[in-house]
N, C-alpha and C positions, 0 to 999 in steps of 0.2 A: 822511183821515189827513194828507195832504200839503198840500192846498190850504187847509186850516183854514177860517176863517169865510167866506171868499169863494168857497169851493169850489162850492157849489150853483149860484150865479149864473153864474160863469164857465163851469162845466162844462156847464150847460144850453145856454148861448149857443154854446159851441164844438161841442157835439153837433149843434146845428141847422146849423151851418156846415160840419160834418164836418171840423173843424179839430183833429183828434186825431193825435198821433204814434203810431207803431206800438206804443210801450211803454204807451200810455194806453188802448188799445182793449180793451174787454171782450169776451173770446172772439173777438178779431180783428175785431169789428164797427167800421168806421170812423166810425159815427154813434152809438156808445154807449160810455160810460166809467163810472167809479165813483170815489168819494172816495179809495179806496186806490190808484188808478192815475194819476189826472189830477194834473198838477203845474202850478202857476201859471206862466204864460208871462211873458216879459219884455215890458214895455210901454214903448216909446220915448217916448211923449208924456205919460207920467204927470206929474202936478203935485200938489204937496203941498196946494194950495188945494182940490182936489176929491177928495182921498183920504179915505175914512172910516177910522176907527181899526180897524174890523173887517177892512179890506182888507189890513192889514199883518200878516204872520205873526210871532209871537213867536220869540225866539231858539231855544227848545227845538224848535219845529217846523222852523225853518230848519236846525238841526243834523241832525234826522232826515231831512229832505229831501235834504240834501247827502250824507249817508251812503248813502242809497238811490241817488242819481244816480251816485256814484263806484263803487258796486258794479256798475253796468252796464258799466263799462269792460272787464270780463273777458268780456262777452257775445260768444259766437261765433255767435249765431243770425242776426245781421245784419252787413252790411259795416261797417267801422269808421267810414266817413264818415257813415253813418246814426246810429250811436251818438253820434258826436261832435256832430252837428247838434243832437240832442236835449239832451245835457248842456250844450253851449255856450250855448244859449238859456236853459235853466232856471237855470244858475249865474249868469248875468247878472241874472236876476230875484232870486236870493238876495242878490247884492251890492246890488241896488237897495233891497231891504227893510232890509238892514243899515244902509245909508247914511241912509235916511229916518228911522231910529230913532236915528241917531248912536251906534251900538254900537261901542265901542272897547276892549272887555274882552279878556282873554287868550283867551277862547273864540272871539272874532272872529278873533284871530290864527291859531288852529289851523284855522279854517274857510277863511281866505284861503290858508293854506299848502296845504290840500287842493285848492283851486281852481287855485292856481299849478301844483301837480303835474299836474293834469288837462291844463292847457295845455302843459306841458313834454313830457309823454308824447305828446300830440297833435302837437306840433312834430316829433317824430321819426317817428311812424307816418304822418302825412300826407305827410311828405317822401318816404317810401318809395314813394309813388304819384304823385309830382309830374308824371309824364308825361301824366296826365289834366288838361286845362285846368281842369275843375271843381274838382279836388282842389287845384290850384295856388291857386285863389281862396280856398278854405277855409283853406289854409295861411297865406295873407296875413292873412285876418281873424283867425285864431287868434293870429298873432304880435301883432297890435294889442291883442287882449284880454290876452295874456300880459304885455305891458309895462304895461298899465293896472292889471292885478291886482297885479303886482309893486310898482308905485308905491304903491298903496293899502296893501299889506302893509308896506312900509317905513315908511309914515306911522303904521301901527298899532304897529310896534316902537317908534317914537319916542314915541308917546302913552303907552306903558307903560314908558318908560325910567325906571329908578331908579338914579341914579349911573352906574357903569360896568357895570351888569348887562347881560348879553347873553342873549337868549332862546335856548333850547336848539338851535333850528334856524336861527337868524338868520344865522350865518356861511355856511352852505351856500346859503341863498336869495340872499344878496348875491353869492356866487360865480357863481350862475346868470346874474345880470345882467351880470357881467363877461364870461362866456363868450358872451353874445349878441353881443359885439363881434368875434367871430371872423368871418373872411370879408371880402373886399375891399369888399363893398357893405353891410355891416351897420352900421346907425345906429339902434339901438333907441329912443333918446331924444335930444332936442335938446341936452341938457347934455353937454359934453365929459367924457370919462372922468376926466381929471385933476382937474376941478373936483368931480366926484362923489366922488372919493376923500377930498377935504377934509372931507366931511360925516360920514365914518365914524368910529366910536370906535376907539381903539387895540386893544382886545381882538378886534374883528372884523377889522381890518387884519392882525393878527398870527396869526389862526387858520390852521390847516392847510388849510382849505377855500379861503381867500382866497389863501394862498401857492401852492396848486395852480393856481388860476385865473390868477394873475399869471404863473406860470412857463409855463403853456400859451400864454397870449397872447403872451408875450415870444418863446417858441420859434417860434410861428407867424409873427410879424412879422420875425424874424431869418432865417427859412428853415431853422431847425435842426430838421429833420424827425426825426432820430434821438432827440433829447431830447423832442420832442413826443410821439412814440409810446411811448417808454419811460415817460415820466411818466404819460401817460393810462392805460396798461396797469397800472401799479403803484398808482395812487391814485384814479382816477375813480369816483365814485359812480354809481348808475344814472341819477339825474336829470342829473348833469353830462354823462354819456355821451349822453343824449337831446339835449342842447343841442349837443354837439360833433359828433355823427354826420353831420349834413348838410355839415360842413366838412372831414371827414376825407379825402375824395377830392380836395379842393382842395389839401390838404397833400401828398398823394401825387403829384398832377400837378406841384406845385412841385418835389418831389424829382426827378421824371423830367426836368424842365426843367434843373435844376442839374447833374445827372449828364450829360445829353446835351450841354449847351453847355460844361460845364467839364471833361469827361473827355478822355482821350487817344484819338485815332482808332484807334490800333493796339492799344488794350487795351479790347475790348468788356466790358461789365459783366455778370457772371453773374446771371441772373434769380433763381436760388435764394438767393443772398446778399441781393439787394435785397428779395426777398419777405419775408425775416426782419426787415429793418429797417422795412418798411412794413406789416408784420403782416397780410398777406393771402396767399392761396394762390398758388402759382407760376402756375397756369393763369389765375387772375383777374388777376395782374399782366400776363401776356401780353396779355390782353384789354384791360386799361387802356392799355398801351403802344400797341396798335393804334388804340384810340379817340382817342388823343392824336396820331395821325399818325406814330407811330414804328414802324419795322419791327424784328422780332426774327428770329433764326435759330437753328437747332439743329445742333450739330456731330455728327461721326460717332459720338460716344459717347452721344448723346442729351441732352447738356447744352444749355440754352437761354441765349442771350446778347442783350444790348441793345447794338448798335453805337452809338457816340457821334458827335457832330458832325453829326447829321442836321438838315437844314434844314426839315423838314416838320412840326415840333412845333406843335401848336395845341390849345386846349381844345375838347372835344367840343361841337359846336353844339347838340345835343339834350340836353346835360347828361350827367352821369355815370350809369353803371349802379350798382346796389346791390351792393357787395362786402362780404364779412364782415370783421370786425376780430378777428383771431385772438387778440389779447390779452384780449378782453372777450366771448368767446362766451356767457358766462353772462347777459349783458345783452340779447342779441339775441333778438327774438321773432318 
């Protein structure tokens, strides 16, 4: 069903090599699959010169394959990194078949949007397990493919451009690219963001999605953490949140730094008030303060405070723990 014309040849070869992902194994047998389970793998060395017409899946088959792959994202049977590894490879193969057939239709746009969503969700879920070096490597590779897939999607939007027509999801996907520039080390593509803006149409630039992304980026760079969190809580979509989440604790640490160095020594900052601004639990804020080298204390009434002008502030060497974002609990999984 999914491998189409080349299914039997590739399937038999991979059965002999026992090169079957867990999702492709018939009754769990690592050496046996079926046309309904096996999905064409990505081939790095593929060349148009040696590819037969029957090796390339038609668009309808590619659509069915992608829908099947994306349905696996909700699988709880296997760790997410196992699910990701399978979808990661097979969606690259889908993009390869689309490119070789030079498909630039609106159906291709919807497919690329689906694949971008996969990489965006993976960006968030893999980040939550970054303490594992193997997961960190997967996160890096996922980021590479996210930017490549986004670039191809933007090219498809342009190929289908009709006057100032804006595709229904175009503004949000452009906003995702902007949000990838959050963080002090984020350089998703070589082109400067200011130059990238010059390529965008007026309707995209003025869209609420892009206005949101620009405000978030501006708040981040100015250190306006109150506006950053208020805007995120009020307007972020799930995909935008997935991009932003890895950088949220960086903003929280920036806020702690500003308060610590800019506050009055005789006026310690109440953790309860600060936790509302940073949208996390008071106990989590206390943990964050400690991981940043800052001490807190509790008064006789049980209220917790952050003394300012401490000289021990530093970013955690092992990275931040995962803390909830109280303004967007509905997005956290």
